[in-house]
All heavy atoms as TSV, in Angstrom:
chain	resi	resn	atom	element	x	y	z
A	1	MET	N	N	-16.741	-48.280	-12.633
A	1	MET	CA	C	-16.914	-46.973	-13.031
A	1	MET	C	C	-17.632	-46.913	-14.381
A	1	MET	O	O	-17.333	-47.678	-15.241
A	1	MET	CB	C	-15.506	-46.327	-13.186
A	1	MET	CG	C	-15.510	-44.978	-13.969
A	1	MET	SD	S	-13.874	-44.253	-14.191
A	1	MET	CE	C	-13.597	-44.591	-15.877
A	2	THR	N	N	-18.594	-46.082	-14.458
A	2	THR	CA	C	-19.246	-45.783	-15.755
A	2	THR	C	C	-18.989	-44.339	-16.050
A	2	THR	O	O	-19.233	-43.481	-15.205
A	2	THR	CB	C	-20.740	-46.052	-15.705
A	2	THR	OG1	O	-20.945	-47.422	-15.355
A	2	THR	CG2	C	-21.394	-45.786	-17.009
A	3	ALA	N	N	-18.514	-44.057	-17.212
A	3	ALA	CA	C	-18.209	-42.664	-17.647
A	3	ALA	C	C	-18.676	-42.507	-19.107
A	3	ALA	O	O	-18.617	-43.489	-19.887
A	3	ALA	CB	C	-16.743	-42.377	-17.520
A	4	VAL	N	N	-19.146	-41.336	-19.367
A	4	VAL	CA	C	-19.567	-40.960	-20.748
A	4	VAL	C	C	-18.745	-39.783	-21.201
A	4	VAL	O	O	-18.585	-38.817	-20.466
A	4	VAL	CB	C	-21.078	-40.630	-20.794
A	4	VAL	CG1	C	-21.479	-40.267	-22.172
A	4	VAL	CG2	C	-21.896	-41.817	-20.270
A	5	TYR	N	N	-18.231	-39.903	-22.398
A	5	TYR	CA	C	-17.400	-38.859	-22.991
A	5	TYR	C	C	-18.054	-38.412	-24.305
A	5	TYR	O	O	-18.568	-39.212	-25.037
A	5	TYR	CB	C	-15.979	-39.424	-23.317
A	5	TYR	CG	C	-15.261	-39.887	-22.069
A	5	TYR	CD1	C	-15.390	-41.214	-21.661
A	5	TYR	CD2	C	-14.390	-39.072	-21.344
A	5	TYR	CE1	C	-14.793	-41.681	-20.499
A	5	TYR	CE2	C	-13.783	-39.507	-20.241
A	5	TYR	CZ	C	-13.972	-40.831	-19.809
A	5	TYR	OH	O	-13.310	-41.326	-18.706
A	6	LYS	N	N	-17.975	-37.089	-24.540
A	6	LYS	CA	C	-18.420	-36.541	-25.790
A	6	LYS	C	C	-17.226	-36.442	-26.676
A	6	LYS	O	O	-16.260	-35.698	-26.352
A	6	LYS	CB	C	-19.018	-35.174	-25.572
A	6	LYS	CG	C	-19.611	-34.468	-26.835
A	6	LYS	CD	C	-20.917	-35.126	-27.196
A	6	LYS	CE	C	-21.492	-34.304	-28.362
A	6	LYS	NZ	N	-22.548	-34.984	-29.001
A	7	VAL	N	N	-17.202	-37.229	-27.784
A	7	VAL	CA	C	-16.056	-37.322	-28.622
A	7	VAL	C	C	-16.352	-36.661	-29.974
A	7	VAL	O	O	-17.427	-36.938	-30.556
A	7	VAL	CB	C	-15.627	-38.812	-28.828
A	7	VAL	CG1	C	-14.462	-38.930	-29.735
A	7	VAL	CG2	C	-15.322	-39.464	-27.459
A	8	THR	N	N	-15.447	-35.850	-30.443
A	8	THR	CA	C	-15.618	-35.193	-31.754
A	8	THR	C	C	-14.714	-35.855	-32.781
A	8	THR	O	O	-13.698	-36.427	-32.483
A	8	THR	CB	C	-15.235	-33.690	-31.645
A	8	THR	OG1	O	-13.913	-33.538	-31.235
A	8	THR	CG2	C	-16.196	-32.985	-30.627
A	9	GLY	N	N	-15.165	-35.777	-33.985
A	9	GLY	CA	C	-14.395	-36.279	-35.153
A	9	GLY	C	C	-14.695	-37.685	-35.592
A	9	GLY	O	O	-14.115	-38.238	-36.494
A	10	MET	N	N	-15.665	-38.369	-34.932
A	10	MET	CA	C	-16.071	-39.722	-35.326
A	10	MET	C	C	-17.055	-39.608	-36.440
A	10	MET	O	O	-18.057	-38.882	-36.329
A	10	MET	CB	C	-16.712	-40.455	-34.140
A	10	MET	CG	C	-15.824	-40.721	-32.998
A	10	MET	SD	S	-16.563	-41.815	-31.775
A	10	MET	CE	C	-18.077	-40.969	-31.297
A	11	THR	N	N	-16.761	-40.307	-37.559
A	11	THR	CA	C	-17.698	-40.152	-38.697
A	11	THR	C	C	-18.178	-41.511	-39.278
A	11	THR	O	O	-19.051	-41.523	-40.109
A	11	THR	CB	C	-16.953	-39.436	-39.851
A	11	THR	OG1	O	-15.790	-40.101	-40.172
A	11	THR	CG2	C	-16.608	-37.996	-39.421
A	12	CYS	N	N	-17.587	-42.652	-38.875
A	12	CYS	CA	C	-17.890	-43.907	-39.472
A	12	CYS	C	C	-17.645	-45.068	-38.563
A	12	CYS	O	O	-17.135	-44.907	-37.452
A	12	CYS	CB	C	-17.068	-44.074	-40.774
A	12	CYS	SG	S	-15.304	-44.230	-40.473
A	13	ASP	N	N	-17.989	-46.258	-39.037
A	13	ASP	CA	C	-17.768	-47.459	-38.213
A	13	ASP	C	C	-16.264	-47.717	-37.979
A	13	ASP	O	O	-15.888	-48.314	-36.973
A	13	ASP	CB	C	-18.405	-48.663	-38.890
A	13	ASP	CG	C	-19.923	-48.656	-38.786
A	13	ASP	OD1	O	-20.451	-47.996	-37.929
A	13	ASP	OD2	O	-20.567	-49.326	-39.671
A	14	GLY	N	N	-15.422	-47.310	-38.875
A	14	GLY	CA	C	-13.984	-47.398	-38.689
A	14	GLY	C	C	-13.521	-46.604	-37.501
A	14	GLY	O	O	-12.678	-47.019	-36.710
A	15	CYS	N	N	-14.149	-45.421	-37.291
A	15	CYS	CA	C	-13.845	-44.592	-36.124
A	15	CYS	C	C	-14.258	-45.293	-34.829
A	15	CYS	O	O	-13.557	-45.263	-33.839
A	15	CYS	CB	C	-14.597	-43.235	-36.232
A	15	CYS	SG	S	-14.047	-42.213	-37.618
A	16	VAL	N	N	-15.388	-45.940	-34.914
A	16	VAL	CA	C	-15.921	-46.666	-33.753
A	16	VAL	C	C	-14.960	-47.715	-33.393
A	16	VAL	O	O	-14.572	-47.926	-32.179
A	16	VAL	CB	C	-17.323	-47.251	-34.038
A	16	VAL	CG1	C	-17.747	-48.190	-32.921
A	16	VAL	CG2	C	-18.353	-46.171	-34.239
A	17	ARG	N	N	-14.462	-48.458	-34.305
A	17	ARG	CA	C	-13.478	-49.574	-34.038
A	17	ARG	C	C	-12.193	-48.986	-33.549
A	17	ARG	O	O	-11.597	-49.554	-32.553
A	17	ARG	CB	C	-13.230	-50.409	-35.309
A	17	ARG	CG	C	-14.393	-51.327	-35.638
A	17	ARG	CD	C	-14.054	-52.273	-36.767
A	17	ARG	NE	N	-13.773	-51.611	-38.040
A	17	ARG	CZ	C	-14.682	-51.223	-38.960
A	17	ARG	NH1	N	-15.976	-51.454	-38.710
A	17	ARG	NH2	N	-14.311	-50.647	-40.063
A	18	SER	N	N	-11.748	-47.905	-34.101
A	18	SER	CA	C	-10.466	-47.290	-33.671
A	18	SER	C	C	-10.582	-46.799	-32.203
A	18	SER	O	O	-9.666	-46.994	-31.430
A	18	SER	CB	C	-10.176	-46.085	-34.598
A	18	SER	OG	O	-9.006	-45.476	-34.209
A	19	ILE	N	N	-11.630	-46.120	-31.895
A	19	ILE	CA	C	-11.834	-45.635	-30.496
A	19	ILE	C	C	-11.953	-46.785	-29.535
A	19	ILE	O	O	-11.320	-46.810	-28.497
A	19	ILE	CB	C	-13.156	-44.804	-30.453
A	19	ILE	CG1	C	-12.969	-43.486	-31.131
A	19	ILE	CG2	C	-13.637	-44.608	-29.019
A	19	ILE	CD1	C	-12.429	-42.331	-30.298
A	20	THR	N	N	-12.749	-47.841	-29.905
A	20	THR	CA	C	-12.911	-48.982	-29.011
A	20	THR	C	C	-11.546	-49.637	-28.732
A	20	THR	O	O	-11.240	-49.934	-27.588
A	20	THR	CB	C	-13.899	-49.927	-29.643
A	20	THR	OG1	O	-15.160	-49.316	-29.818
A	20	THR	CG2	C	-14.084	-51.179	-28.748
A	21	ARG	N	N	-10.807	-49.889	-29.794
A	21	ARG	CA	C	-9.507	-50.544	-29.612
A	21	ARG	C	C	-8.570	-49.709	-28.724
A	21	ARG	O	O	-7.852	-50.221	-27.883
A	21	ARG	CB	C	-8.861	-50.862	-30.973
A	21	ARG	CG	C	-9.441	-52.087	-31.653
A	21	ARG	CD	C	-8.556	-52.487	-32.817
A	21	ARG	NE	N	-8.307	-51.432	-33.785
A	21	ARG	CZ	C	-9.006	-51.225	-34.895
A	21	ARG	NH1	N	-10.001	-52.033	-35.226
A	21	ARG	NH2	N	-8.715	-50.220	-35.691
A	22	ALA	N	N	-8.501	-48.435	-28.998
A	22	ALA	CA	C	-7.607	-47.511	-28.304
A	22	ALA	C	C	-7.960	-47.526	-26.801
A	22	ALA	O	O	-7.047	-47.647	-25.963
A	22	ALA	CB	C	-7.676	-46.086	-28.862
A	23	ILE	N	N	-9.227	-47.493	-26.478
A	23	ILE	CA	C	-9.620	-47.425	-25.065
A	23	ILE	C	C	-9.365	-48.770	-24.383
A	23	ILE	O	O	-8.843	-48.857	-23.249
A	23	ILE	CB	C	-11.102	-47.027	-24.951
A	23	ILE	CG1	C	-11.259	-45.562	-25.359
A	23	ILE	CG2	C	-11.612	-47.273	-23.525
A	23	ILE	CD1	C	-12.704	-45.186	-25.512
A	24	GLN	N	N	-9.650	-49.877	-25.077
A	24	GLN	CA	C	-9.406	-51.185	-24.475
A	24	GLN	C	C	-7.930	-51.475	-24.287
A	24	GLN	O	O	-7.545	-52.218	-23.406
A	24	GLN	CB	C	-10.079	-52.238	-25.347
A	24	GLN	CG	C	-11.608	-52.197	-25.201
A	24	GLN	CD	C	-12.353	-53.167	-26.070
A	24	GLN	OE1	O	-11.865	-53.582	-27.127
A	24	GLN	NE2	N	-13.563	-53.526	-25.647
A	25	ARG	N	N	-7.101	-50.929	-25.144
A	25	ARG	CA	C	-5.609	-51.059	-24.911
A	25	ARG	C	C	-5.196	-50.248	-23.671
A	25	ARG	O	O	-4.333	-50.672	-22.907
A	25	ARG	CB	C	-4.846	-50.596	-26.148
A	25	ARG	CG	C	-4.691	-51.636	-27.213
A	25	ARG	CD	C	-3.686	-51.217	-28.250
A	25	ARG	NE	N	-3.925	-49.930	-28.893
A	25	ARG	CZ	C	-4.579	-49.795	-30.008
A	25	ARG	NH1	N	-5.058	-50.813	-30.682
A	25	ARG	NH2	N	-4.812	-48.531	-30.492
A	26	ALA	N	N	-5.782	-49.071	-23.508
A	26	ALA	CA	C	-5.389	-48.197	-22.405
A	26	ALA	C	C	-5.987	-48.681	-21.051
A	26	ALA	O	O	-5.307	-48.579	-20.047
A	26	ALA	CB	C	-5.907	-46.801	-22.694
A	27	VAL	N	N	-7.137	-49.229	-21.091
A	27	VAL	CA	C	-7.816	-49.714	-19.897
A	27	VAL	C	C	-8.307	-51.166	-20.174
A	27	VAL	O	O	-9.462	-51.337	-20.572
A	27	VAL	CB	C	-8.972	-48.843	-19.482
A	27	VAL	CG1	C	-9.563	-49.295	-18.172
A	27	VAL	CG2	C	-8.512	-47.352	-19.335
A	28	PRO	N	N	-7.426	-52.164	-19.985
A	28	PRO	CA	C	-7.871	-53.552	-20.267
A	28	PRO	C	C	-9.087	-53.915	-19.436
A	28	PRO	O	O	-9.199	-53.565	-18.265
A	28	PRO	CB	C	-6.634	-54.371	-19.845
A	28	PRO	CG	C	-5.447	-53.410	-19.958
A	28	PRO	CD	C	-6.021	-52.049	-19.605
A	29	GLY	N	N	-9.950	-54.611	-20.118
A	29	GLY	CA	C	-11.217	-55.070	-19.422
A	29	GLY	C	C	-12.330	-54.029	-19.524
A	29	GLY	O	O	-13.425	-54.339	-19.109
A	30	ALA	N	N	-12.077	-52.878	-20.076
A	30	ALA	CA	C	-13.114	-51.852	-20.173
A	30	ALA	C	C	-14.159	-52.324	-21.243
A	30	ALA	O	O	-13.827	-52.918	-22.225
A	30	ALA	CB	C	-12.536	-50.527	-20.627
A	31	VAL	N	N	-15.434	-52.059	-20.916
A	31	VAL	CA	C	-16.535	-52.322	-21.866
A	31	VAL	C	C	-16.860	-51.013	-22.499
A	31	VAL	O	O	-17.164	-50.026	-21.805
A	31	VAL	CB	C	-17.751	-52.934	-21.163
A	31	VAL	CG1	C	-18.868	-53.086	-22.112
A	31	VAL	CG2	C	-17.342	-54.228	-20.451
A	32	VAL	N	N	-16.715	-50.924	-23.816
A	32	VAL	CA	C	-16.892	-49.684	-24.558
A	32	VAL	C	C	-18.112	-49.723	-25.434
A	32	VAL	O	O	-18.284	-50.677	-26.182
A	32	VAL	CB	C	-15.633	-49.371	-25.444
A	32	VAL	CG1	C	-15.790	-48.050	-26.196
A	32	VAL	CG2	C	-14.394	-49.410	-24.584
A	33	ALA	N	N	-18.950	-48.722	-25.342
A	33	ALA	CA	C	-20.156	-48.610	-26.169
A	33	ALA	C	C	-20.155	-47.249	-26.830
A	33	ALA	O	O	-20.094	-46.201	-26.172
A	33	ALA	CB	C	-21.445	-48.759	-25.376
A	34	VAL	N	N	-20.104	-47.241	-28.185
A	34	VAL	CA	C	-19.994	-45.970	-28.899
A	34	VAL	C	C	-21.309	-45.676	-29.604
A	34	VAL	O	O	-21.883	-46.534	-30.285
A	34	VAL	CB	C	-18.893	-46.022	-29.994
A	34	VAL	CG1	C	-18.818	-44.734	-30.787
A	34	VAL	CG2	C	-17.566	-46.393	-29.320
A	35	GLU	N	N	-21.853	-44.488	-29.405
A	35	GLU	CA	C	-23.027	-43.965	-30.080
A	35	GLU	C	C	-22.547	-42.974	-31.114
A	35	GLU	O	O	-22.354	-41.808	-30.852
A	35	GLU	CB	C	-23.968	-43.315	-29.133
A	35	GLU	CG	C	-24.575	-44.233	-28.062
A	35	GLU	CD	C	-25.457	-43.447	-27.101
A	35	GLU	OE1	O	-26.224	-42.581	-27.476
A	35	GLU	OE2	O	-25.317	-43.721	-25.898
A	36	LEU	N	N	-22.321	-43.476	-32.324
A	36	LEU	CA	C	-21.716	-42.700	-33.397
A	36	LEU	C	C	-22.486	-41.396	-33.690
A	36	LEU	O	O	-21.973	-40.339	-33.734
A	36	LEU	CB	C	-21.552	-43.566	-34.657
A	36	LEU	CG	C	-20.890	-42.898	-35.879
A	36	LEU	CD1	C	-19.503	-42.410	-35.513
A	36	LEU	CD2	C	-20.888	-43.821	-37.026
A	37	ALA	N	N	-23.850	-41.569	-33.911
A	37	ALA	CA	C	-24.606	-40.422	-34.284
A	37	ALA	C	C	-24.662	-39.310	-33.207
A	37	ALA	O	O	-24.662	-38.123	-33.497
A	37	ALA	CB	C	-26.073	-40.857	-34.614
A	38	ALA	N	N	-24.603	-39.754	-31.962
A	38	ALA	CA	C	-24.627	-38.758	-30.843
A	38	ALA	C	C	-23.215	-38.277	-30.468
A	38	ALA	O	O	-23.091	-37.333	-29.731
A	38	ALA	CB	C	-25.287	-39.423	-29.629
A	39	GLY	N	N	-22.196	-39.006	-30.927
A	39	GLY	CA	C	-20.836	-38.600	-30.582
A	39	GLY	C	C	-20.463	-38.919	-29.184
A	39	GLY	O	O	-19.680	-38.224	-28.555
A	40	ARG	N	N	-21.100	-39.974	-28.633
A	40	ARG	CA	C	-20.868	-40.338	-27.260
A	40	ARG	C	C	-20.143	-41.692	-27.153
A	40	ARG	O	O	-20.446	-42.585	-27.879
A	40	ARG	CB	C	-22.172	-40.401	-26.457
A	40	ARG	CG	C	-22.719	-39.018	-26.073
A	40	ARG	CD	C	-23.839	-39.168	-25.088
A	40	ARG	NE	N	-24.944	-39.924	-25.621
A	40	ARG	CZ	C	-26.049	-39.343	-26.116
A	40	ARG	NH1	N	-26.151	-38.054	-26.197
A	40	ARG	NH2	N	-27.048	-40.075	-26.567
A	41	VAL	N	N	-19.290	-41.798	-26.154
A	41	VAL	CA	C	-18.623	-43.002	-25.870
A	41	VAL	C	C	-18.822	-43.337	-24.379
A	41	VAL	O	O	-18.490	-42.501	-23.513
A	41	VAL	CB	C	-17.078	-42.931	-26.160
A	41	VAL	CG1	C	-16.414	-44.255	-25.790
A	41	VAL	CG2	C	-16.844	-42.601	-27.606
A	42	LYS	N	N	-19.425	-44.460	-24.107
A	42	LYS	CA	C	-19.673	-44.893	-22.698
A	42	LYS	C	C	-18.679	-46.035	-22.367
A	42	LYS	O	O	-18.562	-46.941	-23.126
A	42	LYS	CB	C	-21.144	-45.388	-22.573
A	42	LYS	CG	C	-21.502	-45.825	-21.178
A	42	LYS	CD	C	-22.923	-46.307	-21.135
A	42	LYS	CE	C	-23.270	-46.870	-19.813
A	42	LYS	NZ	N	-24.658	-47.374	-19.758
A	43	ILE	N	N	-18.086	-45.879	-21.211
A	43	ILE	CA	C	-17.070	-46.832	-20.804
A	43	ILE	C	C	-17.414	-47.372	-19.455
A	43	ILE	O	O	-17.734	-46.525	-18.512
A	43	ILE	CB	C	-15.686	-46.230	-20.824
A	43	ILE	CG1	C	-15.333	-45.800	-22.243
A	43	ILE	CG2	C	-14.644	-47.160	-20.240
A	43	ILE	CD1	C	-14.665	-44.493	-22.275
A	44	GLU	N	N	-17.324	-48.644	-19.231
A	44	GLU	CA	C	-17.595	-49.243	-17.923
A	44	GLU	C	C	-16.332	-50.028	-17.558
A	44	GLU	O	O	-15.834	-50.822	-18.358
A	44	GLU	CB	C	-18.794	-50.175	-17.950
A	44	GLU	CG	C	-20.097	-49.441	-18.157
A	44	GLU	CD	C	-21.296	-50.338	-18.109
A	44	GLU	OE1	O	-21.334	-51.240	-17.281
A	44	GLU	OE2	O	-22.203	-50.135	-18.941
A	45	THR	N	N	-15.898	-49.804	-16.338
A	45	THR	CA	C	-14.760	-50.519	-15.801
A	45	THR	C	C	-15.116	-51.003	-14.416
A	45	THR	O	O	-16.080	-50.510	-13.783
A	45	THR	CB	C	-13.476	-49.687	-15.742
A	45	THR	OG1	O	-13.665	-48.639	-14.791
A	45	THR	CG2	C	-13.085	-49.126	-17.092
A	46	ALA	N	N	-14.335	-51.898	-13.844
A	46	ALA	CA	C	-14.620	-52.501	-12.548
A	46	ALA	C	C	-14.251	-51.504	-11.410
A	46	ALA	O	O	-14.750	-51.613	-10.316
A	46	ALA	CB	C	-13.813	-53.793	-12.370
A	47	ARG	N	N	-13.363	-50.565	-11.715
A	47	ARG	CA	C	-12.989	-49.600	-10.718
A	47	ARG	C	C	-14.079	-48.608	-10.353
A	47	ARG	O	O	-14.732	-48.052	-11.254
A	47	ARG	CB	C	-11.772	-48.870	-11.121
A	47	ARG	CG	C	-10.608	-49.850	-11.432
A	47	ARG	CD	C	-9.488	-49.084	-12.000
A	47	ARG	NE	N	-8.566	-49.946	-12.774
A	47	ARG	CZ	C	-7.329	-50.202	-12.423
A	47	ARG	NH1	N	-6.828	-49.615	-11.353
A	47	ARG	NH2	N	-6.555	-50.972	-13.113
A	48	GLN	N	N	-14.261	-48.338	-9.074
A	48	GLN	CA	C	-15.377	-47.473	-8.687
A	48	GLN	C	C	-14.969	-46.119	-8.150
A	48	GLN	O	O	-15.729	-45.162	-8.271
A	48	GLN	CB	C	-16.222	-48.200	-7.609
A	48	GLN	CG	C	-16.920	-49.424	-8.116
A	48	GLN	CD	C	-17.793	-49.193	-9.326
A	48	GLN	OE1	O	-18.581	-48.241	-9.329
A	48	GLN	NE2	N	-17.737	-50.027	-10.383
A	49	ASP	N	N	-13.841	-45.988	-7.498
A	49	ASP	CA	C	-13.483	-44.696	-6.893
A	49	ASP	C	C	-11.963	-44.632	-6.671
A	49	ASP	O	O	-11.251	-45.513	-6.915
A	49	ASP	CB	C	-14.256	-44.435	-5.626
A	49	ASP	CG	C	-13.987	-45.518	-4.623
A	49	ASP	OD1	O	-13.187	-46.437	-4.851
A	49	ASP	OD2	O	-14.642	-45.487	-3.511
A	50	GLY	N	N	-11.591	-43.445	-6.174
A	50	GLY	CA	C	-10.193	-43.302	-5.766
A	50	GLY	C	C	-9.209	-43.093	-6.900
A	50	GLY	O	O	-9.636	-42.799	-8.031
A	51	PRO	N	N	-7.941	-43.284	-6.597
A	51	PRO	CA	C	-6.876	-43.064	-7.614
A	51	PRO	C	C	-6.992	-43.883	-8.830
A	51	PRO	O	O	-6.663	-43.457	-9.936
A	51	PRO	CB	C	-5.574	-43.333	-6.844
A	51	PRO	CG	C	-5.974	-43.191	-5.381
A	51	PRO	CD	C	-7.386	-43.553	-5.284
A	52	SER	N	N	-7.463	-45.150	-8.655
A	52	SER	CA	C	-7.556	-46.014	-9.827
A	52	SER	C	C	-8.559	-45.490	-10.825
A	52	SER	O	O	-8.379	-45.548	-12.038
A	52	SER	CB	C	-8.014	-47.421	-9.383
A	52	SER	OG	O	-7.020	-47.993	-8.582
A	53	ARG	N	N	-9.662	-44.966	-10.344
A	53	ARG	CA	C	-10.717	-44.337	-11.252
A	53	ARG	C	C	-10.117	-43.136	-11.940
A	53	ARG	O	O	-10.321	-42.957	-13.157
A	53	ARG	CB	C	-11.970	-43.985	-10.463
A	53	ARG	CG	C	-13.021	-43.386	-11.359
A	53	ARG	CD	C	-14.221	-43.086	-10.623
A	53	ARG	NE	N	-15.215	-42.490	-11.521
A	53	ARG	CZ	C	-16.467	-42.300	-11.255
A	53	ARG	NH1	N	-16.955	-42.692	-10.085
A	53	ARG	NH2	N	-17.276	-41.765	-12.123
A	54	GLN	N	N	-9.416	-42.306	-11.202
A	54	GLN	CA	C	-8.828	-41.149	-11.849
A	54	GLN	C	C	-7.767	-41.538	-12.918
A	54	GLN	O	O	-7.674	-40.915	-13.965
A	54	GLN	CB	C	-8.177	-40.247	-10.784
A	54	GLN	CG	C	-9.207	-39.623	-9.910
A	54	GLN	CD	C	-8.620	-38.886	-8.709
A	54	GLN	OE1	O	-7.434	-39.043	-8.417
A	54	GLN	NE2	N	-9.418	-38.157	-8.002
A	55	ALA	N	N	-7.013	-42.565	-12.624
A	55	ALA	CA	C	-6.042	-43.093	-13.614
A	55	ALA	C	C	-6.751	-43.616	-14.828
A	55	ALA	O	O	-6.278	-43.393	-15.976
A	55	ALA	CB	C	-5.145	-44.153	-13.004
A	56	ASP	N	N	-7.846	-44.312	-14.680
A	56	ASP	CA	C	-8.595	-44.821	-15.778
A	56	ASP	C	C	-9.133	-43.687	-16.617
A	56	ASP	O	O	-9.051	-43.714	-17.894
A	56	ASP	CB	C	-9.769	-45.677	-15.339
A	56	ASP	CG	C	-9.338	-47.097	-14.882
A	56	ASP	OD1	O	-8.167	-47.476	-15.083
A	56	ASP	OD2	O	-10.185	-47.809	-14.360
A	57	ASP	N	N	-9.692	-42.642	-15.994
A	57	ASP	CA	C	-10.223	-41.512	-16.720
A	57	ASP	C	C	-9.118	-40.811	-17.528
A	57	ASP	O	O	-9.312	-40.509	-18.724
A	57	ASP	CB	C	-10.886	-40.528	-15.722
A	57	ASP	CG	C	-11.445	-39.306	-16.453
A	57	ASP	OD1	O	-12.377	-39.509	-17.256
A	57	ASP	OD2	O	-10.960	-38.171	-16.180
A	58	ALA	N	N	-8.015	-40.592	-16.938
A	58	ALA	CA	C	-6.860	-39.992	-17.641
A	58	ALA	C	C	-6.430	-40.860	-18.807
A	58	ALA	O	O	-6.119	-40.357	-19.888
A	58	ALA	CB	C	-5.684	-39.712	-16.687
A	59	ALA	N	N	-6.375	-42.177	-18.584
A	59	ALA	CA	C	-5.926	-43.058	-19.674
A	59	ALA	C	C	-6.952	-43.062	-20.797
A	59	ALA	O	O	-6.530	-43.150	-21.952
A	59	ALA	CB	C	-5.782	-44.483	-19.103
A	60	VAL	N	N	-8.230	-43.030	-20.526
A	60	VAL	CA	C	-9.253	-43.004	-21.533
A	60	VAL	C	C	-9.143	-41.713	-22.345
A	60	VAL	O	O	-9.141	-41.746	-23.589
A	60	VAL	CB	C	-10.671	-43.159	-20.951
A	60	VAL	CG1	C	-11.735	-42.825	-21.965
A	60	VAL	CG2	C	-10.862	-44.593	-20.393
A	61	ARG	N	N	-9.007	-40.617	-21.696
A	61	ARG	CA	C	-8.927	-39.338	-22.396
A	61	ARG	C	C	-7.696	-39.276	-23.275
A	61	ARG	O	O	-7.776	-38.854	-24.436
A	61	ARG	CB	C	-8.891	-38.173	-21.342
A	61	ARG	CG	C	-10.167	-37.944	-20.673
A	61	ARG	CD	C	-10.099	-36.871	-19.615
A	61	ARG	NE	N	-11.420	-36.640	-18.991
A	61	ARG	CZ	C	-12.349	-35.944	-19.494
A	61	ARG	NH1	N	-12.189	-35.306	-20.650
A	61	ARG	NH2	N	-13.532	-35.793	-18.896
A	62	LYS	N	N	-6.557	-39.794	-22.777
A	62	LYS	CA	C	-5.334	-39.791	-23.571
A	62	LYS	C	C	-5.498	-40.739	-24.784
A	62	LYS	O	O	-5.067	-40.432	-25.906
A	62	LYS	CB	C	-4.161	-40.233	-22.715
A	62	LYS	CG	C	-2.805	-40.240	-23.415
A	62	LYS	CD	C	-1.708	-40.560	-22.515
A	62	LYS	CE	C	-0.313	-40.585	-23.139
A	62	LYS	NZ	N	-0.134	-40.575	-24.590
A	63	ALA	N	N	-6.116	-41.890	-24.567
A	63	ALA	CA	C	-6.337	-42.830	-25.672
A	63	ALA	C	C	-7.149	-42.258	-26.769
A	63	ALA	O	O	-6.866	-42.388	-27.934
A	63	ALA	CB	C	-6.976	-44.126	-25.101
A	64	ILE	N	N	-8.221	-41.496	-26.408
A	64	ILE	CA	C	-9.094	-40.925	-27.389
A	64	ILE	C	C	-8.310	-39.838	-28.195
A	64	ILE	O	O	-8.375	-39.822	-29.416
A	64	ILE	CB	C	-10.332	-40.279	-26.714
A	64	ILE	CG1	C	-11.232	-41.401	-26.180
A	64	ILE	CG2	C	-11.069	-39.347	-27.676
A	64	ILE	CD1	C	-12.332	-40.909	-25.263
A	65	VAL	N	N	-7.591	-38.983	-27.504
A	65	VAL	CA	C	-6.836	-37.937	-28.174
A	65	VAL	C	C	-5.726	-38.519	-29.037
A	65	VAL	O	O	-5.517	-38.102	-30.192
A	65	VAL	CB	C	-6.300	-36.906	-27.149
A	65	VAL	CG1	C	-5.326	-35.904	-27.777
A	65	VAL	CG2	C	-7.477	-36.163	-26.489
A	66	ASP	N	N	-4.995	-39.494	-28.493
A	66	ASP	CA	C	-3.925	-40.119	-29.207
A	66	ASP	C	C	-4.425	-40.852	-30.489
A	66	ASP	O	O	-3.665	-41.016	-31.474
A	66	ASP	CB	C	-3.151	-41.094	-28.327
A	66	ASP	CG	C	-2.285	-40.396	-27.327
A	66	ASP	OD1	O	-2.136	-39.120	-27.380
A	66	ASP	OD2	O	-1.693	-41.066	-26.441
A	67	ALA	N	N	-5.665	-41.337	-30.460
A	67	ALA	CA	C	-6.268	-41.987	-31.653
A	67	ALA	C	C	-6.684	-40.951	-32.688
A	67	ALA	O	O	-7.128	-41.336	-33.766
A	67	ALA	CB	C	-7.459	-42.836	-31.216
A	68	GLY	N	N	-6.599	-39.683	-32.397
A	68	GLY	CA	C	-6.867	-38.665	-33.368
A	68	GLY	C	C	-8.245	-37.976	-33.256
A	68	GLY	O	O	-8.708	-37.324	-34.191
A	69	TYR	N	N	-8.854	-38.164	-32.125
A	69	TYR	CA	C	-10.205	-37.604	-31.919
A	69	TYR	C	C	-10.158	-36.560	-30.823
A	69	TYR	O	O	-9.207	-36.434	-30.110
A	69	TYR	CB	C	-11.210	-38.721	-31.537
A	69	TYR	CG	C	-11.267	-39.754	-32.651
A	69	TYR	CD1	C	-10.467	-40.880	-32.618
A	69	TYR	CD2	C	-12.069	-39.604	-33.741
A	69	TYR	CE1	C	-10.449	-41.862	-33.564
A	69	TYR	CE2	C	-12.066	-40.549	-34.758
A	69	TYR	CZ	C	-11.264	-41.644	-34.683
A	69	TYR	OH	O	-11.251	-42.548	-35.738
A	70	GLY	N	N	-11.214	-35.740	-30.759
A	70	GLY	CA	C	-11.298	-34.700	-29.740
A	70	GLY	C	C	-12.282	-35.001	-28.675
A	70	GLY	O	O	-13.148	-35.872	-28.819
A	71	LEU	N	N	-12.108	-34.284	-27.556
A	71	LEU	CA	C	-13.071	-34.364	-26.447
A	71	LEU	C	C	-13.760	-33.042	-26.310
A	71	LEU	O	O	-13.168	-32.033	-26.144
A	71	LEU	CB	C	-12.316	-34.753	-25.178
A	71	LEU	CG	C	-11.833	-36.147	-25.090
A	71	LEU	CD1	C	-10.763	-36.274	-23.987
A	71	LEU	CD2	C	-12.969	-37.088	-24.834
A	72	ALA	N	N	-15.099	-33.079	-26.349
A	72	ALA	CA	C	-15.887	-31.853	-26.124
A	72	ALA	C	C	-16.117	-31.683	-24.641
A	72	ALA	O	O	-16.211	-32.669	-23.942
A	72	ALA	CB	C	-17.235	-31.962	-26.879
A	73	THR	N	N	-16.265	-30.474	-24.219
A	73	THR	CA	C	-16.511	-30.261	-22.788
A	73	THR	C	C	-17.959	-29.988	-22.533
A	73	THR	O	O	-18.721	-29.704	-23.389
A	73	THR	CB	C	-15.647	-29.102	-22.255
A	73	THR	OG1	O	-15.939	-27.952	-23.101
A	73	THR	CG2	C	-14.195	-29.461	-22.299
């Protein structure tokens, strides 16, 4: 699965590390790429479809919010 999230509240490299760690804890094995200036977080996981993908998406969203950042729609 590849997903891109628009994340609000990221301002520095510390935010990048915080987001990356939070997502990797929530979805072990996820590859996280953060574009700080654009406010985008790209995540790649091995799961492609079905309930596992939906669970990963929910876990990523929760991890971002729990880390103190917002999700733009």
